[in-house]
N, C-alpha and C positions, 0 to 999 in steps of 0.2 A: 804851441804844440809841444807835447811831452813825448820825448823819444826814448826815455829810460824808465822802466818800472821795476820796483824791487819791494821786497818785504823781508826785513832782517829778523823778524820774530813772529811766527804764527804757529798754531797748533792744528795741522791738517788732520791729525789722528783723532781729534775730537768731533769731526764731522762724520755723519752716518755714511755718506758715500765718499770715502777717501780717494778712490781712484778718480772720481769725477773732479774733485778738487785738484789733484795732481795733474790731470790732463788739461784742465783749464789753465793752470799756471804755465804748463808747457806751451799751450796754444798761444797764450798772451806774451810769451817770452819774458816773463817777469822773474828776475833773479830772486830766489826765495830760500830762506833758511827755515826749514820746518823743524821746530824743536820738539823734544819728547820730555815727558815728566819723570820717567824711570828708565834705567838701562834695559830692563826686560822688554820695554815697548820698542826701543830702538832695535833690539835684537829681533823682535817679532816682525817689524815692518821693513827692515833693511833689505832682505832678499828681493822683495817685490818692487822696491823703489830706488835701488842703488844706481840704476842706469839712467835715471831722469837727468836731463841736461840742466834745466833751470831750477828745479826744486831739489835742494840738498838736505838730506836728513841729518839732524844733529843728535848727538848722544847726550842725553840729559839725566839730571837727578834733582828734581825740584826740591827746594829747601823745606817746604811744608810736608814733604813725604820722607825726609831724611831720617827722622827718629824712628818711624815705623818700619822702614825698609833698609836698615843699615847693612843687612847682609848682601844687598845688591851691589855693593862696591866691587865685589869680585867680578860681577857681570860687566860693570863699567870697564874694569881693567882689561877684560877679555876682548872688548869691542873697541877700545880706544884707537887702535891703528886703522880702523875701517873708515874713518872720516876726519876731516880737518875741523869740523864744526862741533862745538860743545855747547849744549844748552837745552833746556833751561837749568842753570845752576845758580848758586848764590846763597843768600841768607834772607830770612823773613822773621823779624822780631816783633811782629804784630801780636804774637803769642806771649803771655806773661810767664809761661812755663820755662823755668831755668834749665831743667834737664833737657827739654826739647831744644833750647837754644844751644846748649853745649854739644848736643848731637849734630846739630846743623853745622856748627863751626868745625867739628871734627871731620865730617864728611866733606865739607867745602875745602878745608885745608888739604885733605888727602887728594882731592880731585886736582887742585892747583899744583900740588907736588907731582902728581902723575902727568899732568899736561906739560909741566916744565921739563920733564924727561922725554917728551915726545914733541919735537919742534913743529913750528908753523901752525899751531892750533888757533882757532878763532872762537872766542868765548862770548856767549850771550848771557848776561848776568842780571839776576833779580836781586834787588837791594832794599826792599821795603822796610823802613824804620830800622835799617841796619847799615846805613851807608858808611859810617866810620869803620865798623867792624869788617865790612867787605874790603874797604881800602887797606886795612891792616893785613888781611889774609893775602891780598894781591901784591903786596909790596915785594918788589924784585922780580915779578913775573915778566917774561920777555915776549910773550905772544900778543896777539891782537885782542883787545878788550872792547866789548860793546856793552854799555850800561843800558839795559832795556827799561823803558818807561820810568826813568829816573824821577823821584819825587822828594829828594832830600834837600839839604841846605845848599845855598849858593857857595858857601865856603868849601864844602866837600866837592861840589861840582868843579870849582876852580882847581882844587887839588888834583882831581881826575884829569882835567885838561892839561895840567903841567906834566902829567905822566904820559900824555899822548892818547888817552882813551877816547873812544867815540861814544855817541849817544844815539839810540834809535828812538824816534818820536812817533806817536800815533795820532789819529784823528781825534781821539778823546782829549788829548792834551791841548789841541788847538781850540777846543770848545770850553776850556776852563781858564780862569784868571791865573791860578797857580801854575797850570801847565804852560800857559803863554809866558809867564815870568821866567820859567826855566828855559824854554825854547829860545827866548830872546837873549838869554845870557850865553848860549852856546855859539861859538863861531860857526859859520855855515860850512866850513871845511872839516868840521867834526860831527856833522849830522848825517844820520842814515834814516831811512823810512821803515816803519813797521806797522802792522795792524794789530798784533796780539789777538787775532781772530781765534776763536769766536767770542772773545770776552769784551769786545768794544762795539760801539754803536753800529747798527745795521748789518752786523756780520754773524749774529747768533745762529741763524738757520741756513745761510747761504754765503759762500765766500765770493767776494767781488772786489775788483781793484779800484772802486770809486774813491777809497780813502787816499790813494796816491794823489789824485787831482786836488782833493781838499787840503792836504798838507802842502803840496807844491804851491797852491794859490796863496796860502798864508805866508809861506816863506818868501814868495815873490813880492808880496805886498810889503812885508816888514823889512826886507833887505833891499828893496828898490831894484829888483832884478826882474828880467823877463822869465816866463815859465820855462823857456828853453834853456836859459842860462842856469836856472836852478837845477834843471834836469841834468845838465852837464856837470855841475858841481857834485851832485849826489853820485853820479856815475863815477866820477874821479875818486870820490871818497871810498866807494866800494872797491874800486880797482886797487887803491893803495892798501887796503886791508888784505886783499888776496895775494899781494906780492910777498 
């Protein structure tokens, strides 16, 4: 039996019926961090969703949009005190454009500096093909860090663990050999659950919590624990981040 459901990284605003998704999360009592891709989107949705108990809206600035929307940093600053949750932020070096990469580093560095000045922030971070650079920018940051859908080297993963960072894993990771290799390297007390909906299997058109069962089953099998034990560990992990 699974007694604790969560989603550390999902995009509720990319669904057509956002209220239905938020209401479903509340009904299921699933602790959820709903990330946004731009500060203006957080500002748009915050008034209508700030009172939800289980779904918490995160203030985000996606790295793939940083170059085009650099002027939105002022909107980020204006809204940073409204939430503990920051995401999706980070770096994405899948682009070969050096100017784009420089813009990303500038925006990400500014965000980390801003968050350092506002205590108790919880960060959900994108690091595709830029794990080392993300770690460089984060050096010295004192808040909670969650590396979302990590896909980098085991060496950088271990570096992140030494800093006390957490990793949110999704159902797509448990369906690939590379994803399993990464998950199997992470101590269970540093794991959180995410969907990255609607970008993962089965969640394009409809948000559903089936992914929690799939991830818990994999963890229970590979860690030789019961589903309920895994549920308790994940709950404790999330509670530690909130403290």
